[in-house]
C-alpha positions in Angstrom: 3.8 -37.9 -13.6 6.3 -36.1 -15.9 9.8 -34.9 -15.0 10.2 -31.4 -13.6 11.7 -29.1 -16.2 15.3 -28.0 -15.7 15.7 -24.2 -15.4 19.1 -22.6 -15.8 19.4 -19.8 -13.1 21.6 -16.7 -13.0 22.5 -14.7 -10.0 21.2 -11.1 -9.9 23.4 -9.2 -7.4 22.1 -6.8 -4.7 22.3 -3.2 -5.6 21.0 0.3 -5.2 19.8 2.6 -8.0 17.9 5.8 -8.6 14.4 5.6 -10.1 13.8 8.6 -12.3 10.8 9.1 -14.5 11.9 12.5 -15.7 13.0 11.4 -19.1 9.9 9.3 -19.8 7.4 10.8 -22.3 4.6 12.7 -20.6 6.4 13.2 -17.2 7.0 16.5 -15.4 10.5 17.7 -14.8 9.7 18.3 -11.1 8.9 14.7 -10.3 10.9 13.2 -7.5 13.7 10.8 -8.0 14.3 8.2 -5.2 16.7 5.5 -4.2 15.8 1.8 -4.4 17.8 -1.0 -2.9 17.1 -4.7 -3.8 18.5 -7.9 -2.3 20.3 -10.4 -4.4 18.1 -13.0 -6.2 18.1 -15.7 -8.8 16.3 -15.4 -12.2 15.7 -17.8 -15.0 18.4 -17.3 -17.7 15.7 -17.8 -20.3 12.1 -16.6 -20.8 9.5 -18.8 -19.1 6.8 -19.4 -21.7 3.3 -20.4 -20.9 4.1 -23.9 -22.3 7.0 -24.3 -19.9 5.0 -23.0 -17.0 2.2 -25.4 -17.7 4.7 -28.3 -17.9 6.1 -27.2 -14.5 2.5 -27.2 -13.1 1.9 -30.6 -14.4 5.1 -32.0 -13.1 4.6 -30.4 -9.7 0.9 -31.2 -9.3 -0.1 -27.5 -9.3 -3.2 -25.9 -11.0 -2.6 -24.6 -14.5 -2.6 -20.9 -15.2 -5.7 -19.5 -16.9 
């Protein structure tokens, strides 16, 4: 069995923001805006490629992605 890949994590802080689609192309100006709140979480500092994910699956004994 191969070694599990090392992933460098970064902290994403909790926060609240307004979702607004008004400035997107093809949207109506009367569409609603609304507040979204997310909890803090961790995310890989770098993109997870299919190759890295497959390596993780192999190291962890999981099924490969299709």
